[in-house]
C-alpha positions as CSV (number, residue, x, y, z in Angstrom):
1,M,-4.8,15.9,-22.3
2,L,-6.5,17.9,-19.5
3,T,-8.2,20.0,-22.1
4,S,-9.8,16.8,-23.4
5,I,-11.3,15.9,-20.0
6,P,-14.9,17.2,-20.1
7,S,-15.7,16.8,-16.4
8,V,-14.4,15.5,-13.1
9,P,-16.8,12.6,-13.1
10,F,-15.4,11.6,-16.6
11,L,-11.9,11.7,-15.1
12,E,-13.0,9.7,-12.0
13,A,-14.6,7.1,-14.2
14,L,-11.5,6.9,-16.4
15,L,-9.2,6.5,-13.4
16,L,-11.5,3.9,-11.8
17,M,-11.6,1.8,-14.9
18,R,-7.8,2.2,-15.4
19,A,-7.2,0.9,-11.8
20,D,-9.0,-2.4,-12.7
21,P,-8.7,-2.9,-16.5
22,N,-10.0,-6.5,-16.4
23,Q,-13.3,-5.6,-14.8
24,A,-16.4,-5.3,-16.9
25,W,-17.9,-2.0,-15.9
26,R,-21.7,-1.7,-16.1
27,R,-23.5,1.5,-15.7
28,D,-25.0,0.4,-12.3
29,T,-21.6,-0.6,-10.9
30,L,-20.0,2.6,-12.1
31,A,-22.9,4.7,-10.8
32,R,-22.5,3.2,-7.3
33,R,-18.7,3.7,-7.3
34,L,-19.0,7.3,-8.4
35,Y,-22.1,8.2,-6.5
36,V,-23.9,9.3,-9.7
37,R,-27.2,8.3,-11.4
38,E,-27.2,5.4,-13.7
39,K,-28.0,7.6,-16.7
40,T,-24.9,9.7,-15.9
41,A,-22.8,6.6,-15.6
42,E,-24.2,5.3,-18.9
43,D,-23.3,8.7,-20.5
44,L,-19.8,8.5,-19.0
45,L,-19.2,5.1,-20.5
46,A,-20.4,6.3,-23.9
47,E,-18.0,9.3,-23.7
48,L,-15.1,7.0,-22.7
49,C,-15.8,4.8,-25.7
50,T,-16.0,7.9,-28.0
51,A,-12.7,9.1,-26.6
52,R,-11.2,5.6,-27.4
53,I,-10.4,4.9,-23.8
54,A,-13.0,2.1,-23.2
55,V,-14.5,-0.6,-25.3
56,P,-17.6,-2.8,-25.0
57,C,-16.7,-6.2,-23.6
58,A,-16.3,-8.7,-26.4
59,E,-16.8,-11.9,-24.5
60,P,-20.1,-13.6,-25.0
61,G,-22.4,-13.1,-22.0
62,V,-20.3,-10.4,-20.4
63,E,-22.0,-7.0,-20.2
64,G,-20.2,-3.8,-19.7
65,Y,-17.1,-1.9,-20.8
66,R,-13.4,-2.4,-20.2
67,Y,-10.6,0.1,-20.0
68,D,-8.7,-0.3,-23.3
69,P,-7.0,2.8,-24.7
70,A,-6.8,2.8,-28.5
71,D,-3.0,3.0,-28.6
72,A,0.1,3.1,-26.5
73,G,0.5,6.9,-26.7
74,L,-3.0,7.4,-25.3
75,R,-2.3,4.9,-22.5
76,E,0.9,6.7,-21.6
77,R,-0.8,10.1,-21.4
78,I,-3.5,8.6,-19.2
79,D,-0.9,7.0,-16.9
80,L,0.8,10.5,-16.6
81,L,-2.6,12.1,-15.9
82,A,-3.3,9.5,-13.2
83,E,0.1,10.4,-11.5
84,L,-0.6,14.1,-11.8
85,Y,-4.1,13.7,-10.4
86,A,-2.8,11.7,-7.5
87,T,-0.3,14.4,-6.5
88,H,-2.3,17.6,-7.6
89,L,-5.9,16.7,-7.2
90,V,-7.2,20.2,-6.4
91,E,-5.2,21.9,-9.1
92,V,-6.4,19.3,-11.7
93,T,-10.1,19.7,-10.7
94,H,-9.8,23.5,-10.8
95,L,-8.3,23.3,-14.3
96,I,-11.2,21.1,-15.5
97,H,-13.8,23.4,-13.9
98,S,-12.1,26.5,-15.3
99,S,-12.2,25.0,-18.7
100,L,-16.0,24.3,-18.3
101,D,-16.5,27.9,-17.0
102,R,-14.8,29.3,-20.1
103,K,-16.9,27.2,-22.4
104,A,-20.1,28.3,-20.6
105,Q,-19.0,31.9,-20.8
106,Q,-18.3,31.6,-24.5
107,F,-21.7,30.1,-25.0
108,A,-23.4,32.8,-23.0
109,D,-21.4,35.5,-24.9
110,A,-22.8,34.2,-28.2
111,F,-26.2,35.4,-27.1
112,K,-25.3,38.9,-26.0
113,W,-26.9,41.7,-27.9
114,R,-24.5,43.9,-29.7
115,K,-25.2,47.6,-30.6
116,D,-24.6,46.9,-34.2
117,S,-27.2,44.1,-34.3
């Protein structure tokens, strides 16, 4: 599950929505709560929908997104992640950052000149 978390803001948005599953989260509200730009919050909401963790609100006249994992297995993994994050915040954030560092290094390595090129 941690390898599927693309960033700490994604995790924070996920956990914030999980804490209040009945709230309709709009980008401006999420941006204020996470101290990020509205565009970043909008992107996070889109990522959460792609990950099947959030869905657009279905009620007429209600804007935003709600926490609604696609299945019970995903919901259980998120609950376990929330417990882990609550007790091992530093370790979890380091793991997420190390994953991002590896991806960045792999991308950079793809552009290295090789002798045989």
